[in-house]
BAGUSE-462720 format. One record per atom (N, C-alpha, C): residue number from 1; atom name; x, y, z. Coordinates in Angstrom, 2 decimals. Layout:
BEGIN
(NUM "CA" (X Y Z))
...
//
This chain:
BEGIN
(1 "N" (13.98 132.04 258.01))
(1 "CA" (14.72 132.89 257.19))
(1 "C" (16.08 133.03 257.87))
(2 "N" (17.26 133.70 257.29))
(2 "CA" (18.42 133.87 257.46))
(2 "C" (18.54 135.08 258.26))
(3 "N" (19.23 135.06 259.13))
(3 "CA" (19.79 135.49 260.22))
(3 "C" (20.77 136.81 259.57))
(4 "N" (20.66 138.50 259.28))
(4 "CA" (21.41 139.46 258.87))
(4 "C" (22.12 140.02 259.96))
(5 "N" (22.90 140.32 259.83))
(5 "CA" (23.73 141.39 261.05))
(5 "C" (24.03 142.90 259.64))
(6 "N" (23.80 143.83 260.50))
(6 "CA" (23.77 145.14 259.90))
(6 "C" (23.41 146.05 260.83))
(7 "N" (24.04 147.45 260.51))
(7 "CA" (24.41 148.49 261.12))
(7 "C" (22.81 149.05 261.50))
(8 "N" (22.56 150.25 262.41))
(8 "CA" (21.51 150.77 261.93))
(8 "C" (21.54 152.04 260.95))
(9 "N" (22.88 152.51 260.63))
(9 "CA" (22.90 152.84 259.32))
(9 "C" (22.72 152.39 258.15))
(10 "N" (22.85 150.87 258.03))
(10 "CA" (22.48 150.58 256.92))
(10 "C" (21.07 149.77 256.99))
(11 "N" (20.74 149.86 257.97))
(11 "CA" (19.15 149.31 257.92))
(11 "C" (18.15 150.49 257.83))
(12 "N" (18.42 151.79 258.37))
(12 "CA" (17.91 152.92 258.34))
(12 "C" (18.08 153.60 256.84))
(13 "N" (18.87 153.48 256.19))
(13 "CA" (19.07 154.18 255.01))
(13 "C" (18.19 154.00 253.96))
(14 "N" (17.34 154.83 253.40))
(14 "CA" (16.58 154.53 251.73))
(14 "C" (14.82 154.20 252.98))
(15 "N" (14.56 154.15 254.62))
(15 "CA" (13.66 154.25 255.02))
(15 "C" (12.62 155.21 254.17))
(16 "N" (11.42 154.84 253.90))
(16 "CA" (10.49 155.91 253.00))
(16 "C" (10.10 156.73 254.24))
(17 "N" (9.82 158.06 254.21))
(17 "CA" (9.25 158.86 254.86))
(17 "C" (7.84 159.51 254.89))
(18 "N" (7.73 159.17 253.53))
(18 "CA" (6.42 160.10 253.17))
(18 "C" (6.26 159.64 251.60))
(19 "N" (4.98 160.02 251.32))
(19 "CA" (4.60 159.55 249.96))
(19 "C" (4.71 160.37 248.85))
(20 "N" (5.22 161.39 249.29))
(20 "CA" (5.52 162.62 248.97))
(20 "C" (6.57 163.26 248.75))
(21 "N" (7.71 164.03 247.69))
(21 "CA" (9.09 164.35 248.03))
(21 "C" (9.49 165.29 249.08))
(22 "N" (8.34 165.66 249.84))
(22 "CA" (8.78 166.54 251.03))
(22 "C" (8.25 165.64 252.71))
(23 "N" (8.59 166.11 253.21))
(23 "CA" (7.95 165.68 254.68))
(23 "C" (7.95 167.21 255.61))
(24 "N" (6.59 167.01 256.33))
(24 "CA" (6.81 168.28 257.57))
(24 "C" (6.94 168.03 259.04))
(25 "N" (7.90 168.36 259.47))
(25 "CA" (8.19 168.58 260.79))
(25 "C" (7.12 168.31 262.26))
(26 "N" (7.21 167.57 262.57))
(26 "CA" (5.99 166.83 263.44))
(26 "C" (5.46 168.00 264.90))
(27 "N" (6.98 168.96 264.66))
(27 "CA" (6.91 169.94 265.92))
(27 "C" (6.23 171.29 265.72))
(28 "N" (7.18 171.69 264.47))
(28 "CA" (6.82 173.32 263.68))
(28 "C" (5.54 173.30 262.48))
(29 "N" (5.54 172.06 262.45))
(29 "CA" (5.12 171.96 260.80))
(29 "C" (5.28 172.35 259.59))
(30 "N" (7.11 173.25 259.82))
(30 "CA" (7.90 173.22 258.73))
(30 "C" (8.19 172.26 257.17))
(31 "N" (7.93 172.53 255.89))
(31 "CA" (7.87 171.72 255.09))
(31 "C" (9.75 171.67 254.75))
(32 "N" (9.95 170.04 254.55))
(32 "CA" (11.40 169.92 255.11))
(32 "C" (11.62 169.39 253.42))
(33 "N" (12.38 169.75 252.49))
(33 "CA" (12.79 169.18 250.96))
(33 "C" (14.04 168.19 250.98))
(34 "N" (14.10 168.04 250.01))
(34 "CA" (15.67 167.30 249.69))
(34 "C" (16.62 167.92 250.32))
(35 "N" (17.28 167.16 251.11))
(35 "CA" (19.02 167.75 251.45))
(35 "C" (18.75 168.56 252.66))
(36 "N" (16.74 168.59 253.31))
(36 "CA" (17.10 169.48 254.73))
(36 "C" (17.44 168.01 255.60))
(37 "N" (18.60 168.99 256.75))
(37 "CA" (18.98 168.22 258.24))
(37 "C" (17.89 167.98 259.15))
(38 "N" (17.46 166.58 259.43))
(38 "CA" (16.62 166.15 260.26))
(38 "C" (16.85 165.27 261.46))
(39 "N" (15.99 164.93 262.64))
(39 "CA" (16.20 164.05 263.50))
(39 "C" (15.08 163.24 262.95))
(40 "N" (14.86 162.78 263.48))
(40 "CA" (14.25 161.41 263.04))
(40 "C" (14.22 160.09 264.30))
(41 "N" (12.85 159.79 264.98))
(41 "CA" (12.44 158.72 265.54))
(41 "C" (11.98 157.56 265.29))
(42 "N" (12.71 156.43 265.05))
(42 "CA" (12.72 155.30 264.46))
(42 "C" (12.01 153.80 265.97))
(43 "N" (11.54 153.13 265.33))
(43 "CA" (10.89 152.24 266.51))
(43 "C" (11.27 151.25 266.13))
(44 "N" (11.69 150.29 266.77))
(44 "CA" (11.95 148.50 266.04))
(44 "C" (11.38 147.52 266.69))
(45 "N" (10.52 147.03 266.48))
(45 "CA" (9.47 146.01 266.96))
(45 "C" (9.66 144.68 266.28))
(46 "N" (10.20 143.60 266.70))
(46 "CA" (9.84 142.38 266.15))
(46 "C" (11.00 142.52 264.72))
(47 "N" (11.82 143.15 265.16))
(47 "CA" (13.05 143.02 263.77))
(47 "C" (12.22 144.04 262.68))
(48 "N" (11.79 145.24 262.84))
(48 "CA" (10.76 146.01 261.63))
(48 "C" (11.25 147.30 262.41))
(49 "N" (12.11 147.99 261.62))
(49 "CA" (12.10 149.48 261.75))
(49 "C" (11.00 150.31 261.31))
(50 "N" (10.54 151.25 262.17))
(50 "CA" (9.38 152.30 261.57))
(50 "C" (9.58 153.78 261.98))
(51 "N" (9.70 154.64 261.15))
(51 "CA" (9.48 156.21 261.43))
(51 "C" (7.98 156.60 262.06))
(52 "N" (8.59 157.02 263.20))
(52 "CA" (7.11 157.45 264.27))
(52 "C" (7.54 158.86 264.51))
(53 "N" (8.80 159.91 263.94))
(53 "CA" (8.31 160.93 264.21))
(53 "C" (9.64 161.72 263.72))
(54 "N" (9.59 162.55 262.92))
(54 "CA" (10.66 163.84 262.33))
(54 "C" (10.42 164.64 262.41))
(55 "N" (11.16 165.61 262.82))
(55 "CA" (11.65 166.71 263.29))
(55 "C" (12.56 167.57 262.84))
(56 "N" (12.71 168.71 262.14))
(56 "CA" (13.28 169.71 262.10))
(56 "C" (14.56 170.00 262.77))
(57 "N" (15.97 170.33 262.38))
(57 "CA" (17.14 170.60 263.38))
(57 "C" (16.78 171.92 263.95))
(58 "N" (15.45 172.77 263.75))
(58 "CA" (15.43 174.14 264.23))
(58 "C" (14.76 173.90 265.42))
(59 "N" (13.64 172.93 265.52))
(59 "CA" (12.93 172.59 266.98))
(59 "C" (13.60 172.14 268.21))
(60 "N" (13.23 172.80 269.19))
(60 "CA" (13.44 171.61 270.31))
(60 "C" (12.43 170.62 270.57))
(61 "N" (12.50 170.33 270.05))
(61 "CA" (11.47 168.83 270.74))
(61 "C" (12.26 168.20 271.79))
(62 "N" (11.30 167.85 272.64))
(62 "CA" (11.44 167.21 274.07))
(62 "C" (11.87 165.66 273.23))
(63 "N" (12.88 165.26 272.89))
(63 "CA" (13.15 163.97 272.80))
(63 "C" (13.23 162.77 273.66))
(64 "N" (12.06 162.00 274.24))
(64 "CA" (12.13 160.89 274.65))
(64 "C" (12.07 159.66 274.55))
(65 "N" (12.99 158.96 275.14))
(65 "CA" (13.28 157.18 274.22))
(65 "C" (11.87 156.89 274.81))
(66 "N" (11.28 156.78 274.37))
(66 "CA" (9.29 156.18 274.78))
(66 "C" (9.55 154.66 275.39))
(67 "N" (10.34 153.63 274.58))
(67 "CA" (10.53 152.41 275.41))
(67 "C" (11.62 151.48 274.68))
(68 "N" (11.52 150.39 274.86))
(68 "CA" (13.00 149.52 274.43))
(68 "C" (12.68 149.61 272.96))
(69 "N" (13.48 149.65 272.03))
(69 "CA" (13.47 149.53 270.60))
(69 "C" (13.66 150.97 269.89))
(70 "N" (13.65 152.16 270.98))
(70 "CA" (13.13 153.74 270.47))
(70 "C" (14.63 153.81 269.88))
(71 "N" (14.85 154.72 269.06))
(71 "CA" (16.48 155.36 268.41))
(71 "C" (16.05 156.58 267.76))
(72 "N" (17.04 157.91 267.62))
(72 "CA" (16.85 158.93 267.07))
(72 "C" (18.01 158.61 266.39))
(73 "N" (17.83 159.23 264.94))
(73 "CA" (18.91 159.42 263.96))
(73 "C" (19.14 161.02 263.77))
(74 "N" (20.69 161.85 263.29))
(74 "CA" (20.76 162.48 262.92))
(74 "C" (20.59 161.80 261.20))
(75 "N" (19.96 162.86 260.44))
(75 "CA" (19.84 162.25 258.83))
(75 "C" (19.48 163.69 257.77))
(76 "N" (19.20 163.54 256.91))
(76 "CA" (18.92 164.26 255.66))
(76 "C" (17.67 163.70 255.18))
(77 "N" (16.87 164.67 254.42))
(77 "CA" (16.21 164.26 253.42))
(77 "C" (16.44 163.88 251.93))
(78 "N" (16.12 163.11 251.40))
(78 "CA" (16.39 162.54 250.23))
(78 "C" (15.09 162.38 249.17))
(79 "N" (15.04 162.03 248.27))
(79 "CA" (14.20 161.60 247.38))
(79 "C" (14.43 160.70 246.35))
(80 "N" (13.74 159.40 246.54))
(80 "CA" (13.80 158.40 245.36))
(80 "C" (12.54 158.56 244.53))
(81 "N" (12.55 158.05 243.01))
(81 "CA" (11.98 158.00 242.23))
(81 "C" (12.08 156.48 241.46))
(82 "N" (10.66 156.49 241.11))
(82 "CA" (10.24 155.15 240.49))
(82 "C" (9.73 155.87 239.07))
(83 "N" (10.64 155.41 237.66))
(83 "CA" (9.93 155.89 236.43))
(83 "C" (9.15 155.22 236.01))
(84 "N" (9.06 154.23 236.19))
(84 "CA" (7.77 153.39 235.71))
(84 "C" (6.28 153.93 236.30))
(85 "N" (6.35 154.41 237.18))
(85 "CA" (4.99 154.80 237.98))
(85 "C" (5.02 156.20 237.79))
(86 "N" (5.87 156.72 237.52))
(86 "CA" (6.25 157.98 237.56))
(86 "C" (5.89 158.89 238.72))
(87 "N" (6.47 158.61 240.00))
(87 "CA" (6.23 158.55 241.34))
(87 "C" (7.55 158.78 242.14))
(88 "N" (7.32 159.80 243.29))
(88 "CA" (8.75 160.55 243.91))
(88 "C" (8.34 160.30 245.50))
(89 "N" (9.06 159.92 246.15))
(89 "CA" (8.86 159.99 248.01))
(89 "C" (9.78 159.83 248.46))
(90 "N" (10.02 160.84 249.39))
(90 "CA" (10.53 161.29 250.77))
(90 "C" (11.26 160.35 251.56))
(91 "N" (12.44 159.83 251.61))
(91 "CA" (13.58 158.86 252.19))
(91 "C" (14.62 159.59 252.83))
(92 "N" (15.08 158.43 253.58))
(92 "CA" (16.11 158.50 255.01))
(92 "C" (17.02 158.68 254.25))
(93 "N" (18.21 159.97 254.57))
(93 "CA" (19.48 159.36 253.78))
(93 "C" (20.64 159.92 254.66))
(94 "N" (21.81 159.40 254.85))
(94 "CA" (22.82 159.46 255.70))
(94 "C" (22.03 159.07 257.19))
(95 "N" (21.75 158.50 257.59))
(95 "CA" (21.60 158.42 259.21))
(95 "C" (22.83 158.29 260.00))
(96 "N" (22.64 158.79 261.44))
(96 "CA" (23.37 158.48 262.78))
(96 "C" (23.06 158.63 263.89))
(97 "N" (23.59 157.36 264.68))
(97 "CA" (22.48 157.30 265.59))
(97 "C" (22.75 158.48 266.36))
(98 "N" (21.87 159.08 267.43))
(98 "CA" (22.23 160.02 268.41))
(98 "C" (21.81 159.18 269.61))
(99 "N" (20.77 158.52 269.57))
(99 "CA" (20.31 158.16 271.20))
(99 "C" (19.94 156.95 270.87))
(100 "N" (19.52 155.94 271.66))
(100 "CA" (18.69 154.99 271.76))
(100 "C" (18.48 154.32 272.68))
(101 "N" (17.75 153.19 272.84))
(101 "CA" (17.12 152.41 273.94))
(101 "C" (17.42 150.56 273.31))
(102 "N" (17.36 149.58 274.71))
(102 "CA" (17.91 148.73 274.25))
(102 "C" (16.34 147.80 273.51))
(103 "N" (16.76 147.39 272.79))
(103 "CA" (15.62 146.35 272.58))
(103 "C" (14.62 145.41 273.38))
(104 "N" (13.48 144.62 273.05))
(104 "CA" (13.36 143.62 274.18))
(104 "C" (13.99 142.38 273.74))
(105 "N" (13.92 141.61 275.04))
(105 "CA" (14.82 140.10 275.19))
(105 "C" (14.27 139.51 273.16))
(106 "N" (13.04 139.39 273.33))
(106 "CA" (12.32 138.78 272.45))
(106 "C" (12.86 139.41 271.21))
(107 "N" (13.00 140.48 270.64))
(107 "CA" (13.13 141.20 268.84))
(107 "C" (14.33 140.83 268.56))
//
C-alpha cells in the first residue's frame, strides 16, 4: 500500500450517509434532504473513516468525543447518483472539522 497524506476534508467529502437520497437526524428523527446543514460524528479505525452519527443543526445533541479517532464535522447533505443502476444516495458535502480526538498510535 502506498501511504497517502490527505486532509480530513478530502477524506470525508463524498462519504456515503445513507442508501437513500435523504438521511434522518439521530436525535430528533427529522428528515434531512439535499443541502441541509448537518453535524456528523466520524470514527477512524485502522485508517478507515466511518459515519457513526448524523445530527441536524437544530438538535442540541451532547457531542462527546467517545474515544481515540472520533471527529465531529459540520457539513451538508449531498446526493450522488449512478445512472447505470438508476440509484441515488446521500453523501457528505463540504465537511469542516469541529472537534477531534487523537487516534491510537497504531492506526
